[in-house]
N, C-alpha and C positions, 0 to 999 in steps of 0.2 A: 504493500500500500504506500509506504513511504517512497519507494522507488518510482511508483506511478505518479505521485504528486510532484516529485522532482522533475520528471520528464515533462509533465504537463506545464509546469512553470517555465521550463526552458523554452518550450514551443511558444508559449505566450509572450515571452520576452523577445524572441526572434520576430514574432508578428508585430509587436509594438515597435521594434526597431525599424522594420520595413515601413510601417505607417509613418514613423517620424521622418524617414528619409524621402517620402513622397511629398510632392508639392502640387497643389491645384491652384493655378494662377488665373486671374481674370484679366483679359486684355481688351481695353476699350479703343474704339476708333470712331471717327465722325461721319463716315460715309454709309449709305444704305447697304443692306445685305446684298451680295452679288456684285458690288462695285469692285474695281480693280484691287484696291487695298484690302478689301475683305477677302477676296480669293487668295491674294498673296500671303496674308496673315494666317489663313487656314492651312496653307501649304507649309508655312513656317512652323506652325503648331505641330503638324505631323512630323516634320523633320526633327524638332526638339524632342518629341516623345520617343522617336526611334533612337536618337543619339543618346538619350539618357536611360534607355531600357524601360521606358514608362514611368520613370521617377518623377518627371516634370510634365504636367498636363496643363496646357494653355487653352482656356476657353474664350473664344472671341465673341465680343459683344459689339455689334455694329450700331450705327445710327445714334450715337450718343446715348445708348440705352442706360448707361451707368451715370449719366449726367453730362452737362455742358463741359467742354474740354477744360475750361478754367476750373470748374469744380473738381473734375477728375484729377487734374494736376495737384490740387490741394489735398485731395484724398490719398493720392499716391504718396505725397510727402509725409503723411502720418501713418501710412501702411494700411489704410482702410480699403484701398484698391491696389492690386499688385502692379499692373502694367498698362501701358497705353502706347499707341502710335498716333501722334497728333501734333498740331501746331503748338508752339510754345506759348503759354499764357503769361502775359506781362503784368498781371495784377499784383502778384506777390513780389515781382522783381522787375522794375522798369528797364533794367539794362538788357533784358531779354529782347527788347526791341531791335537790338543789333542784328537779330536773325532775319528780320523782315525789312531791313534798311532798304528804302526804295532805290532802284537803279544802281545797286551795288555791283551786280554782275552784268557784263555785256553779252555774254555768250555762254553756251553750255560748258565749254572748256574753262571759262572763268569760274562758273558756278562750282565745278568739281574741285578746282583749286582752292576755293574759298570755304565750301561746305563739306567737301569730301574728307577722306582720311588725312589727318594732320593739317587740315585747313584751319586758318586762323579763327574764323567764326565758329567752326565746329568745336575747336579746343576750348574756346571761351564759354560756349554754351554748356559743355560738359562740366566745367567748373561751376557755372551758375546753378545748374541742376544739383550738383553735389552739395551746394550750400543749402539746398532744400531737402536734404536726405533722399535724393533721387539719383539713381545711376543711369547714365545714358549708355545704351547698347549699340545704337546705330542711328545714322541720319537717313532720311527717306526723301530723295528729291522728287518733287511732284511736277512742277511746271513753272514757266514764267507767267506772271499774272496779267490779266487784262480787264476789260470793262464790259459788262453785260448791260444792255438797255432793253427796256420794253417799249421802245419808241425808235423813231428814225434818228440817226446820229446828226449832230450839228458840228461842223468843222472838226471831224475826228482826228485829223492829222495835225492840228494846231493846239496851242494852249490858250486860245481865245476863250472868253466867257461864253458859256453855252446855255445858261439858264436851265440846266437839267439837274435835278436833285437826285443824288445817289446814296444808297446805304453804304456805310463804311464800318469796319470793326471799330470798337472803342479803343483804338490805339492811335496815339498822336501822329505817328508817321503816315498812316493811311489817310487820316483826316487832312493833314497838310498836303499830301500828294494830290488828293482829290481837288483841293482848292487850286494848287499850282497848275493842274491840267485843265482848269476852267470849269469844273463842276461845283455843285453846291453839296458838300458832304453832310450826311446826317447819321451820327452814330446810333445804330440800332442793333440789339442782340441778334445773333444768327437765327435763333429760334423764331423770331418775329419778322425776319427779313422778307420771306416769301409773301406773307400776308400784306406787308407794307407795300410791296410792288403791285400785288394783285389789286389792292384797293386804291392805288394811286397816291399813296403817301409819299413814295419816292418813285422815280422812273427807271431805276437800275441799281447796279451793285458794282462797287470796287472792292477788291480784297481776295478774289479767287481767280481761277483760270478756266480754260475751256472745259476740262473734265469736271471741275467743281460746279460750274454753271449747268452743265448737262445733267449732273447727278441731282442737283437740288433746285435749279431754277429753269429747267428746260421749258416749262409751260409759260414762262414770262420773259423769254429771251427772244427778241426780234433782231437784235444787232449784237455782234461781238467784235470788240476792238482789241486786237492783240498788242497792247501798248507796252508790254514787258515792264509793268509797274514795279514789280519786285520778283525775287526768286522765292517761290514757295518751297520750303523744306519742312518736313515733319521730323519728329524724333521718336525713336523707340526707347521708352523709358521704363524703369522698374523701381519700385520702392527699394531703397538700399537695405532696409530691414529684411525684406523678402529675399533679396539677392543673397545677403549674408547668411540667411537661414539654409541655403542650399549647400550641399557638400562641394568640395573643391572640384570634383569631376563633373558634376552637373553645372557648376558655374562656368567651367571651361567650355562645356558643350553648348551652353546657351550663348556665350559670347561668340563662339565659332559660327553657330547658326545665324546669329545676327549679322556678323561680318559678311557671310555669304548672301544673306538677304539683301543687304545694302549694295554689295558689289553687283549683283544681278540687276538691281533696279537702275543703277547708273548706266547700264548697257542698253536699256530699253526706254528710259524716261523721255528722251528727246523725240524719238519716233512716236511714242505714246501721245505726246502733246499734239503733234500734227494730226494724228488719227481723231482725237477728240474735236479739234477745230473743224475737221472735215465732217464729222458727224453732226455738229451744230448746223452746218450748211446743208448737208444732204438729207438728214432726217427731220430737221425742224424748219428748214427753209430760212434759217437765219442769215442775215447779211454779215458775212465775215469781212471786215474792212481790211483792205490791203494797204499797209503803211510802208513808206520808203525808209531806207536807212537814215536819210537826212532828217525825216520827220521824227523818227525815234530818237535820234541824237539830240534834236532840239528839245524834245520833252525831257530827256535825261539831264541835259544841261540846266534847264530851268529848275527842275526838282533838286538837283544837287546844290544849286546856288541858293535856293530859297528854303528848302526843307531841311537839308543836312545840318546847317548851323543850329536850328531850333531843336532838332532831335538830339544832337550832340549835347546841348545844354541839359536836356531832360535825362539823359543817361549818364552824364558826367563828361564834360568836354575832354579832359585829359585822357580819361580811360577810353572813351570812344575813339578819339583821334589816334591813339596808339594802335588800335585795331585796324583802323583805316590805313594807317601807315604800313602795317604788315600786309594788308591787301594790295597796297600800291596805289591808293586813291588820294 
């Protein structure tokens, strides 16, 4: 009898040890189920499960089901949600605006040098996340941003006043960029943006790109202007507490899978952007405005002259300029 109890206790301890080594992680993202990022994250989840022998299970929650991305970042910071792949929320840390600095990158090669592995903005963002008890695992390049309108464009290739009111995120850089490009910016939460356009409160949106407008605003997009307003990059993040709770082997497997996830995305993102712009035209009949290099350069010059100094003051002039110096701006 005593031997039976000893054996039973040993089995129970092994089972408890196995349970303790397992991790069930929730991953939030902002796009609808079936969107590109949703499919890619589900593939990533399968890869992690295989690489960790089932120790790490990642359950994907699309469409901000766990909360607005600002709320999700706050909850990851305290360990209430484990993971997300989403834009950086600037509410808790204004310096995170450096990630969406307007007209910082001129091309996809520029973007990779700035936001890709060992890029100056990427390194800084990792440090800023760390200050919130969040570990960055990967950067996720999305697209160059543009302008979606539920109306005909007015002088889309210039920065002249247009009399068109557009929704912008509640981030100073987007508000000022909208003004510099001749629009009337109106900060509205993302969750209310579609209704605001539908009801005529605003006539369009600044802050996303072709894929984002197709995913969330396709029924209210008549015009798309690929103005390259900013380079949209999201970050795969995990609660540092949750990451540290994994054993060393699972941590390494998760990091490796995240690196491969990012590397793959850099190879397809530019082509993906073109496909979504074409879908806006072909499937929705939207007018995708063709801008010349000179027009884009004039927009960039005005925004850099008028917007950058203000945003630099907001994030800390010396701190921000040091990063721009590293970028070569």
